[in-house]
C-alpha positions in Angstrom: 4.9 -12.6 27.4 4.4 -8.8 27.3 7.3 -7.1 29.0 8.2 -3.5 30.1 11.4 -1.4 30.1 11.8 1.9 32.2 14.1 4.7 31.0 14.8 7.4 33.6 16.2 10.6 32.2 18.5 13.2 33.8 22.1 14.2 34.5 21.3 14.4 38.2 20.6 10.7 38.4 23.9 9.7 36.8 26.0 11.9 39.0 24.3 10.8 42.1 22.8 14.1 43.0 19.3 12.6 42.9 18.4 9.0 43.8 16.3 7.3 41.3 13.2 6.3 43.3 10.9 6.5 40.3 11.8 3.3 38.6 11.7 1.3 41.8 8.2 2.5 42.5 7.1 2.0 38.9 8.4 -1.6 38.8 6.6 -2.4 42.0 3.3 -1.0 40.6 3.8 -2.7 37.3 4.5 -6.0 38.9 1.2 -5.8 40.9 -0.6 -5.5 37.6 1.2 -8.5 36.2 3.5 -6.5 33.9 7.1 -7.8 34.1 9.8 -5.2 34.0 12.9 -6.7 32.2 15.2 -3.6 32.1 15.7 -0.3 33.8 18.0 2.3 32.2 19.2 5.7 33.2 20.4 8.2 30.6 21.7 11.7 30.6 20.0 14.8 29.1 21.9 14.1 25.9 20.1 13.8 22.6 22.0 10.9 21.1 22.0 8.9 24.3 18.3 9.1 24.7 17.7 8.3 21.0 19.9 5.2 21.3 18.1 4.1 24.5 14.7 4.3 22.7 16.2 2.2 19.8 17.6 -0.4 22.2 14.8 -0.8 24.8 12.1 -1.6 22.1 14.3 -4.7 21.2 13.7 -6.1 24.6 10.3 -4.9 25.7 6.8 -4.2 24.3 6.2 -1.3 26.7 8.7 1.4 27.2 8.1 3.9 30.0 10.1 7.1 30.3 10.3 9.7 33.1 12.1 13.0 33.1 13.1 15.8 30.7 9.7 17.4 30.4 10.4 20.6 32.2 10.1 24.2 30.7 13.9 24.8 30.5 16.3 24.3 27.6 18.0 21.2 29.2 14.7 19.3 29.0 15.0 17.6 25.7 12.6 14.6 25.9 9.6 16.2 24.2 11.4 17.7 21.2 13.3 14.4 20.8 10.2 12.3 20.9 8.5 14.6 18.5 11.3 14.0 16.0 11.8 10.3 16.8 8.1 9.7 16.0 8.0 12.1 13.0 5.6 14.5 14.5 5.2 18.3 15.0 4.3 20.1 18.1 0.7 21.3 18.7 -1.2 22.8 21.6 -3.2 20.2 23.7 -6.1 22.4 24.7 -7.0 20.4 27.8 -3.4 20.6 29.1 -3.4 24.3 28.3 -6.5 24.9 30.4 -4.9 22.8 33.1 -1.7 24.9 33.2 -3.8 28.1 33.3 -5.9 26.7 36.2 -2.9 25.7 38.2 -1.2 29.1 38.0 -4.4 30.9 38.7 -4.9 28.8 41.9 -1.4 29.7 42.9 -2.0 33.4 42.0 1.2 33.4 39.9 1.8 35.0 36.6 2.1 32.7 33.5 4.9 33.1 31.1 5.4 31.6 27.6 7.6 28.8 28.8 4.8 27.6 31.1 2.2 27.6 28.4 4.6 25.7 26.2 4.2 22.8 28.6 0.8 22.2 26.9 2.5 21.5 23.5 2.7 17.9 22.5 3.6 16.0 19.3 0.6 15.6 17.1 1.4 11.9 16.7 0.8 11.1 20.5 -2.2 10.6 22.7 -1.8 13.3 25.4 -2.7 12.4 29.0 -3.5 15.5 31.2 -1.4 15.8 34.2 -3.7 16.6 37.1 -0.8 17.1 39.5 1.4 19.3 37.3 1.8 21.2 34.1 3.6 18.7 31.8 1.1 16.3 30.2 2.0 12.5 29.7 2.4 11.3 26.1 1.6 7.9 24.7 3.0 6.8 21.3 2.3 3.6 19.4 4.8 2.2 16.8 4.6 -1.3 15.4 2.7 -2.6 18.3 5.1 -1.1 20.8 3.8 1.4 23.4 5.9 4.3 24.5 4.8 6.4 27.5 6.6 9.6 28.5 5.8 11.1 32.0 7.3 13.9 34.1 10.2 13.0 36.4 8.6 14.7 39.4 7.7 11.6 41.6 4.3 12.9 42.7 3.2 13.8 39.2 4.5 10.6 37.7 2.7 8.5 40.3 -0.5 10.2 39.6 -0.3 9.5 35.9 0.8 5.9 36.5 -2.0 5.1 38.9 -4.9 7.0 37.2 -4.1 6.6 33.5 -1.1 4.6 32.4 -1.5 1.2 34.2 -5.3 1.0 33.6 -4.6 1.8 29.9 -2.0 -1.0 29.7 -4.1 -3.5 31.5 -7.0 -2.8 29.1 -4.8 -3.0 26.0 -2.7 -6.1 26.9 -3.4 -9.4 28.6 -1.0 -9.9 31.5 -0.4 -13.0 33.6 -1.0 -13.0 37.3 2.1 -12.6 39.5 1.8 -13.8 43.1 4.4 -13.2 45.7 4.9 -14.5 49.2 7.8 -13.1 51.3 9.3 -14.0 54.7 12.1 -12.5 56.7 14.9 -14.3 58.5 17.7 -13.2 60.8 20.7 -14.7 62.4 21.8 -16.8 59.4 23.8 -15.8 56.4 22.6 -16.1 52.8 24.8 -18.9 51.8 24.0 -21.0 54.8 20.3 -20.3 54.3 20.6 -21.4 50.6 22.3 -24.6 51.6 19.5 -25.3 54.1 16.8 -25.2 51.5 18.8 -26.4 48.5 16.5 -29.4 47.9 13.3 -27.3 48.2 14.7 -24.7 45.8 15.8 -27.4 43.3 12.3 -29.0 43.3 10.4 -25.8 42.4 8.4 -25.8 39.2 9.6 -23.6 36.3 6.9 -21.0 36.9 7.8 -20.4 40.6 11.0 -18.6 41.4 12.8 -18.1 44.8 14.7 -14.9 45.4 17.2 -14.1 48.2 17.1 -10.5 49.4 19.9 -9.9 52.0 20.1 -6.7 53.9 22.0 -5.8 57.1 22.0 -9.1 59.0 18.7 -10.3 57.6 17.6 -12.2 54.5 14.2 -12.0 52.9 13.0 -15.0 50.9 10.4 -14.3 48.2 8.5 -16.9 46.3 7.0 -15.6 43.0 4.5 -17.5 40.9 3.6 -16.5 37.3 0.5 -17.8 35.4 -2.7 -16.8 33.9 -4.8 -18.7 36.5 -4.6 -16.6 39.6 -6.6 -19.0 41.9 -4.3 -21.8 40.9 -1.2 -19.6 41.4 -2.2 -18.6 44.8 -3.0 -22.1 46.0 0.3 -23.5 44.8 2.4 -20.7 46.2 0.6 -20.9 49.6 1.4 -24.6 49.9 5.1 -24.0 48.9 5.4 -21.1 51.2 4.1 -23.2 54.2 6.9 -25.7 53.5 9.5 -22.9 53.2 8.4 -21.5 56.6 8.8 -24.8 58.2 12.4 -25.3 56.8 13.6 -21.9 58.1 11.5 -21.8 61.2 14.5 -21.4 63.6 15.5 -18.2 61.9 12.0 -16.9 60.9 11.2 -13.4 62.0 7.9 -12.9 60.1 6.0 -14.4 57.2 5.1 -11.1 55.9 6.9 -8.5 53.7 7.6 -6.2 56.6 10.7 -4.7 58.4 12.2 -5.8 61.7 10.9 -2.6 63.3 7.4 -3.2 62.0 7.5 -6.7 63.5 8.6 -5.3 66.9 5.9 -2.6 66.7 3.2 -5.1 65.9 4.3 -7.3 68.9 4.1 -4.2 71.2 0.7 -3.1 70.0 -0.7 -6.6 70.4 0.4 -6.6 74.0 -0.6 -2.9 74.6 3.0 -2.1 75.7 5.5 0.6 74.8 9.2 0.9 74.3 12.0 3.4 74.5 15.7 3.6 73.4 18.9 4.7 75.0 21.4 5.2 72.2 25.0 6.1 72.0 26.8 4.7 69.0 23.7 4.5 66.8 23.0 8.2 67.3 19.2 7.8 67.2 19.1 5.6 64.2 17.0 3.0 66.0 14.6 5.7 67.0 14.4 7.0 63.4 13.6 3.4 62.1 10.8 3.2 64.6 9.3 6.6 64.2 9.3 6.2 60.4 6.4 3.7 61.0 3.0 5.4 60.8 1.2 5.1 64.2 4.4 4.4 66.1 3.3 6.8 68.8 1.0 3.9 69.9 4.0 1.9 71.1 7.0 4.2 71.2 7.7 6.7 74.0 11.0 8.3 73.2 14.8 8.1 73.2 17.8 9.4 75.0 20.7 9.9 72.7 23.6 10.1 75.2 26.8 10.2 73.1 29.2 11.7 75.6 30.1 10.5 79.1 28.5 13.6 80.6 25.2 13.0 78.8 25.1 9.4 80.0 25.7 10.6 83.6 23.2 13.5 83.5 20.4 12.0 81.4 20.5 8.3 82.3 22.3 8.4 85.7 25.1 6.1 84.5 27.7 5.7 87.2 30.7 8.0 86.6 33.1 5.6 88.3 31.9 2.7 86.1 32.4 4.9 83.0 35.9 5.9 84.0 36.8 2.3 84.9 35.2 0.2 82.3 34.5 2.7 79.5 31.3 3.4 77.7 31.5 0.2 75.6 30.9 -2.3 78.3 28.1 -4.6 79.6 27.7 -2.7 82.8 27.2 0.7 81.0 24.5 -0.5 78.6 22.8 -2.2 81.4 22.8 1.1 83.4 21.7 3.0 80.3 18.7 0.7 79.9 17.8 1.0 83.6 18.1 4.8 83.4 15.9 5.0 80.2 13.2 2.8 81.8 13.3 4.9 85.0 13.1 8.2 83.3 10.9 7.5 80.3 8.7 4.9 82.0 8.2 2.6 79.0 7.5 -1.2 79.3 10.6 -2.2 77.2 13.9 -0.7 76.3 16.9 -1.0 73.9 20.3 0.4 74.9 23.3 0.4 72.7 27.0 1.5 73.0 29.8 0.7 70.7 32.6 1.8 68.4 31.4 2.3 64.9 34.7 3.4 63.3 36.7 4.1 61.3 38.8 5.2 64.4 38.4 4.7 68.1 39.2 1.0 68.4 41.4 -0.4 71.1 43.2 -3.8 71.4 40.4 -5.2 73.8 37.6 -3.2 72.0 38.2 -3.1 68.2 36.2 -1.1 65.8 32.8 -2.8 65.4 32.5 -3.8 69.1 29.0 -3.2 70.3 27.2 -3.9 73.5 23.4 -4.2 73.4 20.9 -4.4 76.3 17.2 -5.1 76.0 14.6 -5.7 78.7 12.0 -4.4 81.1 11.8 -3.4 84.7 12.1 -7.0 85.9 15.0 -8.2 83.7 17.7 -6.9 81.4 19.5 -9.1 78.9 22.9 -8.0 77.3 24.9 -9.2 74.4 28.3 -8.3 72.9 28.5 -8.1 69.1 31.3 -7.6 66.6 30.8 -6.0 63.2 33.5 -5.6 60.5 32.2 -3.1 58.1 32.2 0.7 57.6 30.7 3.1 60.0 27.2 3.3 58.4 26.9 -0.4 57.9 27.9 -1.0 61.5 25.3 1.4 62.6 22.6 -0.4 60.5 23.7 -3.8 61.8 23.6 -2.5 65.4 20.0 -1.3 64.9 18.8 -4.6 63.3 20.4 -6.8 65.9 19.1 -4.7 68.8 15.6 -4.7 67.5 15.8 -8.5 66.9 17.0 -9.0 70.5 14.0 -7.1 71.8 11.7 -9.2 69.5 13.1 -12.3 71.0 12.9 -10.9 74.6 9.1 -10.1 74.0 8.3 -13.5 72.5 10.2 -15.3 75.3 7.9 -13.6 77.8 4.9 -14.9 76.0 
């Protein structure tokens, strides 16, 4: 089977200054085209390390994709290294040169020699004009192995991958069909889930794999089928997926590859209703998750982030005596926060949260990780006390996930 490897290049990736989103996106797009990625490697802007990576990756893959190191500065070594690696010499690619000049003229900026050098490529490669930037892509062929070098700028790399690289690979190789089906569960741990479906998983045929993808109180289950007959693949995976859904039905959130916040948003839009949030310990993170969804203005009205006692009193009309007597992390306070948000924002549904995220602030009766959640509408408010045992950020993420899931269940119960 034809397989691919991805090499990302740059010191900034290895010191954590920049998060490598390129290889994740590339792997997703390659997978859609039936191209299996078997390795992802990050290397520094160091000549020997990149050379070694090229030697090593062609042992494992037929297609080696590189991003990064094609800029105009001295630390960008990819192009001269590839020129030597494939025994070539630099030449001007006229189409890329015209592209560079056109870009700078449109920007009304002067062109210097280092900019024009971007149009130089090894004479042993097939250049690919970069319509979104100045550094062209380069395709090399050695002993049946394909090497493709692209800029590290995500916008430019994505343009080359979508418009040129993937169509070229699909035309040159025969790839199997890869079909995926994903569902989302909540309220059950990965090990318990695996035990629940152990017989189902054990009976899967060799060409169908089950993956567990846990994340902040949820577990996604993904079935993947690989084969050259797409229709047969799809039919078989549909039947198995229906069985899997039935087995995990008590914990099923959605049978699509979507987030908890998308599920809640879809429920609200289907009902023509809106929601709001009153957040203390999560600091607006729930609102962030919701508003990251395109079109969320159709179902989301707004949020009150009331971190201090005074903000809770002034913005949500939380009772001062209750705050002083019971504290902000209490059932009574999240209930009053929810009622205040509904009253002031005038949404149909609400989520309210208050808790102690850590690492400090815990008390004997309210240890770090204690969270109260309220969800509801003008007729009814439901509350729940939760305990989390992790670091501050993970506690915040878990608070958001559980609160959204509580609202999802509340809306479904109404139906």
